[in-house]
Jmol script that loads the backbone (N, CA, C; Angstrom):
load data "model"
ATOM      1  N   LYS A   1     128.761 126.696  61.369  1.00  0.00           N
ATOM      2  CA  LYS A   1     129.118 127.567  62.495  1.00  0.00           C
ATOM      3  C   LYS A   1     127.951 127.714  63.484  1.00  0.00           C
ATOM      4  N   LYS A   2     126.762 127.965  62.945  1.00  0.00           N
ATOM      5  CA  LYS A   2     125.607 128.168  63.827  1.00  0.00           C
ATOM      6  C   LYS A   2     125.290 126.920  64.642  1.00  0.00           C
ATOM      7  N   LYS A   3     125.544 125.765  64.062  1.00  0.00           N
ATOM      8  CA  LYS A   3     125.268 124.515  64.773  1.00  0.00           C
ATOM      9  C   LYS A   3     126.055 124.438  66.071  1.00  0.00           C
ATOM     10  N   LYS A   4     127.317 124.834  66.014  1.00  0.00           N
ATOM     11  CA  LYS A   4     128.147 124.770  67.228  1.00  0.00           C
ATOM     12  C   LYS A   4     127.600 125.677  68.313  1.00  0.00           C
ATOM     13  N   VAL A   5     127.176 126.861  67.934  1.00  0.00           N
ATOM     14  CA  VAL A   5     126.607 127.794  68.911  1.00  0.00           C
ATOM     15  C   VAL A   5     125.372 127.165  69.540  1.00  0.00           C
ATOM     16  N   LYS A   6     124.522 126.586  68.696  1.00  0.00           N
ATOM     17  CA  LYS A   6     123.313 125.936  69.206  1.00  0.00           C
ATOM     18  C   LYS A   6     123.672 124.821  70.162  1.00  0.00           C
ATOM     19  N   GLN A   7     124.662 124.034  69.788  1.00  0.00           N
ATOM     20  CA  GLN A   7     125.082 122.914  70.621  1.00  0.00           C
ATOM     21  C   GLN A   7     125.543 123.420  71.988  1.00  0.00           C
ATOM     22  N   ARG A   8     126.373 124.470  71.955  1.00  0.00           N
ATOM     23  CA  ARG A   8     126.867 125.025  73.218  1.00  0.00           C
ATOM     24  C   ARG A   8     125.704 125.523  74.066  1.00  0.00           C
ATOM     25  N   ASN A   9     124.756 126.198  73.421  1.00  0.00           N
ATOM     26  CA  ASN A   9     123.593 126.701  74.157  1.00  0.00           C
ATOM     27  C   ASN A   9     122.818 125.543  74.779  1.00  0.00           C
ATOM     28  N   ASN A  10     122.658 124.467  74.009  1.00  0.00           N
ATOM     29  CA  ASN A  10     121.937 123.300  74.525  1.00  0.00           C
ATOM     30  C   ASN A  10     122.654 122.729  75.739  1.00  0.00           C
ATOM     31  N   GLU A  11     123.963 122.625  75.640  1.00  0.00           N
ATOM     32  CA  GLU A  11     124.737 122.092  76.759  1.00  0.00           C
ATOM     33  C   GLU A  11     124.577 122.962  77.990  1.00  0.00           C
ATOM     34  N   ARG A  12     124.673 124.276  77.781  1.00  0.00           N
ATOM     35  CA  ARG A  12     124.504 125.202  78.901  1.00  0.00           C
ATOM     36  C   ARG A  12     123.116 125.033  79.506  1.00  0.00           C
ATOM     37  N   GLU A  13     122.110 124.921  78.632  1.00  0.00           N
ATOM     38  CA  GLU A  13     120.725 124.779  79.078  1.00  0.00           C
ATOM     39  C   GLU A  13     120.583 123.511  79.920  1.00  0.00           C
ATOM     40  N   ARG A  14     121.152 122.419  79.433  1.00  0.00           N
ATOM     41  CA  ARG A  14     121.089 121.157  80.169  1.00  0.00           C
ATOM     42  C   ARG A  14     121.779 121.299  81.523  1.00  0.00           C
ATOM     43  N   GLU A  15     122.918 121.975  81.530  1.00  0.00           N
ATOM     44  CA  GLU A  15     123.669 122.184  82.779  1.00  0.00           C
ATOM     45  C   GLU A  15     122.804 122.960  83.773  1.00  0.00           C
ATOM     46  N   ARG A  16     122.173 124.014  83.277  1.00  0.00           N
ATOM     47  CA  ARG A  16     121.306 124.828  84.130  1.00  0.00           C
ATOM     48  C   ARG A  16     120.165 123.976  84.673  1.00  0.00           C
ATOM     49  N   GLU A  17     119.597 123.139  83.807  1.00  0.00           N
ATOM     50  CA  GLU A  17     118.487 122.270  84.203  1.00  0.00           C
ATOM     51  C   GLU A  17     118.938 121.347  85.328  1.00  0.00           C
ATOM     52  N   ARG A  18     120.116 120.750  85.157  1.00  0.00           N
ATOM     53  CA  ARG A  18     120.659 119.860  86.183  1.00  0.00           C
ATOM     54  C   ARG A  18     120.851 120.620  87.492  1.00  0.00           C
ATOM     55  N   GLU A  19     121.363 121.839  87.395  1.00  0.00           N
ATOM     56  CA  GLU A  19     121.601 122.668  88.576  1.00  0.00           C
ATOM     57  C   GLU A  19     120.273 122.910  89.302  1.00  0.00           C
ATOM     58  N   ARG A  20     119.246 123.276  88.540  1.00  0.00           N
ATOM     59  CA  ARG A  20     117.925 123.519  89.134  1.00  0.00           C
ATOM     60  C   ARG A  20     117.415 122.253  89.816  1.00  0.00           C
ATOM     61  N   GLU A  21     117.604 121.116  89.161  1.00  0.00           N
ATOM     62  CA  GLU A  21     117.164 119.835  89.708  1.00  0.00           C
ATOM     63  C   GLU A  21     117.845 119.590  91.051  1.00  0.00           C
ATOM     64  N   ARG A  22     119.167 119.810  91.089  1.00  0.00           N
ATOM     65  CA  ARG A  22     119.938 119.633  92.326  1.00  0.00           C
ATOM     66  C   ARG A  22     119.412 120.554  93.408  1.00  0.00           C
ATOM     67  N   GLU A  23     119.139 121.804  93.024  1.00  0.00           N
ATOM     68  CA  GLU A  23     118.651 122.804  93.974  1.00  0.00           C
ATOM     69  C   GLU A  23     117.322 122.322  94.562  1.00  0.00           C
ATOM     70  N   ARG A  24     116.428 121.843  93.696  1.00  0.00           N
ATOM     71  CA  ARG A  24     115.129 121.351  94.150  1.00  0.00           C
ATOM     72  C   ARG A  24     115.321 120.192  95.122  1.00  0.00           C
ATOM     73  N   GLU A  25     116.242 119.306  94.788  1.00  0.00           N
ATOM     74  CA  GLU A  25     116.524 118.141  95.629  1.00  0.00           C
ATOM     75  C   GLU A  25     116.968 118.605  97.018  1.00  0.00           C
ATOM     76  N   ARG A  26     117.915 119.574  97.039  1.00  0.00           N
ATOM     77  CA  ARG A  26     118.411 120.108  98.311  1.00  0.00           C
ATOM     78  C   ARG A  26     117.267 120.726  99.102  1.00  0.00           C
ATOM     79  N   GLU A  27     116.398 121.456  98.404  1.00  0.00           N
ATOM     80  CA  GLU A  27     115.261 122.115  99.042  1.00  0.00           C
ATOM     81  C   GLU A  27     114.377 121.065  99.705  1.00  0.00           C
ATOM     82  N   ARG A  28     114.111 119.969  98.981  1.00  0.00           N
ATOM     83  CA  ARG A  28     113.287 118.892  99.524  1.00  0.00           C
ATOM     84  C   ARG A  28     113.933 118.303 100.772  1.00  0.00           C
ATOM     85  N   GLU A  29     115.252 118.102 100.699  1.00  0.00           N
ATOM     86  CA  GLU A  29     115.983 117.558 101.858  1.00  0.00           C
ATOM     87  C   GLU A  29     115.787 118.466 103.068  1.00  0.00           C
ATOM     88  N   ARG A  30     116.009 119.777 102.857  1.00  0.00           N
ATOM     89  CA  ARG A  30     115.862 120.747 103.944  1.00  0.00           C
ATOM     90  C   ARG A  30     114.453 120.680 104.517  1.00  0.00           C
ATOM     91  N   GLU A  31     113.465 120.595 103.630  1.00  0.00           N
ATOM     92  CA  GLU A  31     112.063 120.527 104.025  1.00  0.00           C
ATOM     93  C   GLU A  31     111.858 119.319 104.935  1.00  0.00           C
ATOM     94  N   ARG A  32     112.406 118.160 104.513  1.00  0.00           N
ATOM     95  CA  ARG A  32     112.278 116.938 105.300  1.00  0.00           C
ATOM     96  C   ARG A  32     112.919 117.117 106.671  1.00  0.00           C
ATOM     97  N   GLU A  33     114.118 117.707 106.681  1.00  0.00           N
ATOM     98  CA  GLU A  33     114.817 117.940 107.953  1.00  0.00           C
ATOM     99  C   GLU A  33     113.941 118.773 108.883  1.00  0.00           C
ATOM    100  N   ARG A  34     113.375 119.842 108.329  1.00  0.00           N
ATOM    101  CA  ARG A  34     112.537 120.732 109.121  1.00  0.00           C
ATOM    102  C   ARG A  34     111.350 119.961 109.687  1.00  0.00           C
ATOM    103  N   MET A  35     110.706 119.155 108.845  1.00  0.00           N
ATOM    104  CA  MET A  35     109.544 118.380 109.279  1.00  0.00           C
ATOM    105  C   MET A  35     109.938 117.485 110.450  1.00  0.00           C
ATOM    106  N   ILE A  36     111.055 116.781 110.292  1.00  0.00           N
ATOM    107  CA  ILE A  36     111.515 115.869 111.340  1.00  0.00           C
ATOM    108  C   ILE A  36     111.747 116.632 112.640  1.00  0.00           C
ATOM    109  N   LYS A  37     112.368 117.808 112.536  1.00  0.00           N
ATOM    110  CA  LYS A  37     112.650 118.602 113.737  1.00  0.00           C
ATOM    111  C   LYS A  37     111.359 119.093 114.374  1.00  0.00           C
ATOM    112  N   ASP A  38     110.349 119.404 113.523  1.00  0.00           N
ATOM    113  CA  ASP A  38     109.090 119.934 114.045  1.00  0.00           C
ATOM    114  C   ASP A  38     108.305 118.884 114.820  1.00  0.00           C
ATOM    115  N   ILE A  39     108.498 117.609 114.468  1.00  0.00           N
ATOM    116  CA  ILE A  39     107.767 116.556 115.178  1.00  0.00           C
ATOM    117  C   ILE A  39     108.322 116.449 116.596  1.00  0.00           C
ATOM    118  N   PRO A  40     107.468 116.566 117.602  1.00  0.00           N
ATOM    119  CA  PRO A  40     107.949 116.450 118.981  1.00  0.00           C
ATOM    120  C   PRO A  40     108.510 115.055 119.234  1.00  0.00           C
ATOM    121  N   ALA A  41     109.461 114.953 120.145  1.00  0.00           N
ATOM    122  CA  ALA A  41     110.093 113.677 120.458  1.00  0.00           C
ATOM    123  C   ALA A  41     109.045 112.653 120.882  1.00  0.00           C
ATOM    124  N   SER A  42     108.042 113.079 121.642  1.00  0.00           N
ATOM    125  CA  SER A  42     107.009 112.146 122.126  1.00  0.00           C
ATOM    126  C   SER A  42     106.272 111.502 120.948  1.00  0.00           C
ATOM    127  N   ALA A  43     105.944 112.312 119.941  1.00  0.00           N
ATOM    128  CA  ALA A  43     105.250 111.787 118.765  1.00  0.00           C
ATOM    129  C   ALA A  43     106.125 110.728 118.095  1.00  0.00           C
ATOM    130  N   ARG A  44     107.431 111.000 118.044  1.00  0.00           N
ATOM    131  CA  ARG A  44     108.342 110.039 117.436  1.00  0.00           C
ATOM    132  C   ARG A  44     108.342 108.737 118.237  1.00  0.00           C
ATOM    133  N   THR A  45     108.307 108.857 119.568  1.00  0.00           N
ATOM    134  CA  THR A  45     108.297 107.674 120.435  1.00  0.00           C
ATOM    135  C   THR A  45     107.030 106.868 120.179  1.00  0.00           C
ATOM    136  N   VAL A  46     105.897 107.560 120.073  1.00  0.00           N
ATOM    137  CA  VAL A  46     104.620 106.889 119.795  1.00  0.00           C
ATOM    138  C   VAL A  46     104.738 106.136 118.480  1.00  0.00           C
ATOM    139  N   GLU A  47     105.343 106.795 117.479  1.00  0.00           N
ATOM    140  CA  GLU A  47     105.520 106.173 116.172  1.00  0.00           C
ATOM    141  C   GLU A  47     106.330 104.885 116.307  1.00  0.00           C
ATOM    142  N   ARG A  48     107.387 104.924 117.100  1.00  0.00           N
ATOM    143  CA  ARG A  48     108.227 103.740 117.295  1.00  0.00           C
ATOM    144  C   ARG A  48     107.428 102.621 117.961  1.00  0.00           C
ATOM    145  N   GLN A  49     106.609 102.995 118.944  1.00  0.00           N
ATOM    146  CA  GLN A  49     105.780 101.995 119.628  1.00  0.00           C
ATOM    147  C   GLN A  49     104.841 101.334 118.633  1.00  0.00           C
ATOM    148  N   ARG A  50     104.232 102.134 117.761  1.00  0.00           N
ATOM    149  CA  ARG A  50     103.326 101.585 116.739  1.00  0.00           C
ATOM    150  C   ARG A  50     104.080 100.605 115.851  1.00  0.00           C
ATOM    151  N   GLU A  51     105.316 100.996 115.480  1.00  0.00           N
ATOM    152  CA  GLU A  51     106.144 100.117 114.646  1.00  0.00           C
ATOM    153  C   GLU A  51     106.328  98.777 115.345  1.00  0.00           C
ATOM    154  N   ARG A  52     106.680  98.809 116.636  1.00  0.00           N
ATOM    155  CA  ARG A  52     106.908  97.582 117.399  1.00  0.00           C
ATOM    156  C   ARG A  52     105.658  96.720 117.428  1.00  0.00           C
ATOM    157  N   GLU A  53     104.491  97.378 117.626  1.00  0.00           N
ATOM    158  CA  GLU A  53     103.226  96.633 117.653  1.00  0.00           C
ATOM    159  C   GLU A  53     102.987  95.950 116.312  1.00  0.00           C
ATOM    160  N   ARG A  54     103.268  96.651 115.222  1.00  0.00           N
ATOM    161  CA  ARG A  54     103.100  96.071 113.889  1.00  0.00           C
ATOM    162  C   ARG A  54     104.013  94.867 113.726  1.00  0.00           C
ATOM    163  N   GLU A  55     105.241  94.997 114.229  1.00  0.00           N
ATOM    164  CA  GLU A  55     106.192  93.888 114.142  1.00  0.00           C
ATOM    165  C   GLU A  55     105.641  92.674 114.892  1.00  0.00           C
ATOM    166  N   ARG A  56     105.076  92.911 116.083  1.00  0.00           N
ATOM    167  CA  ARG A  56     104.529  91.824 116.905  1.00  0.00           C
ATOM    168  C   ARG A  56     103.397  91.114 116.169  1.00  0.00           C
ATOM    169  N   GLU A  57     102.547  91.901 115.463  1.00  0.00           N
ATOM    170  CA  GLU A  57     101.405  91.316 114.759  1.00  0.00           C
ATOM    171  C   GLU A  57     101.830  90.343 113.676  1.00  0.00           C
ATOM    172  N   ARG A  58     103.005  90.556 113.092  1.00  0.00           N
ATOM    173  CA  ARG A  58     103.452  89.693 111.999  1.00  0.00           C
ATOM    174  C   ARG A  58     103.912  88.353 112.436  1.00  0.00           C
TER     175      ARG A  58
END
end "model"
wireframe off; spacefill off
backbone 0.3
color backbone group
């Protein structure tokens, strides 16, 4: 009998762990979005120009 209770608890624990993992993932995504928004458009343009220059060098 006790084994089943333990098993259920383990399953719940794993579920909670997965939920936390998902939450962390979402948080990271939001963080990335914020970072992207914080970068001024001009900086992004400069970045693209650098990319093009790197492409030319190859």
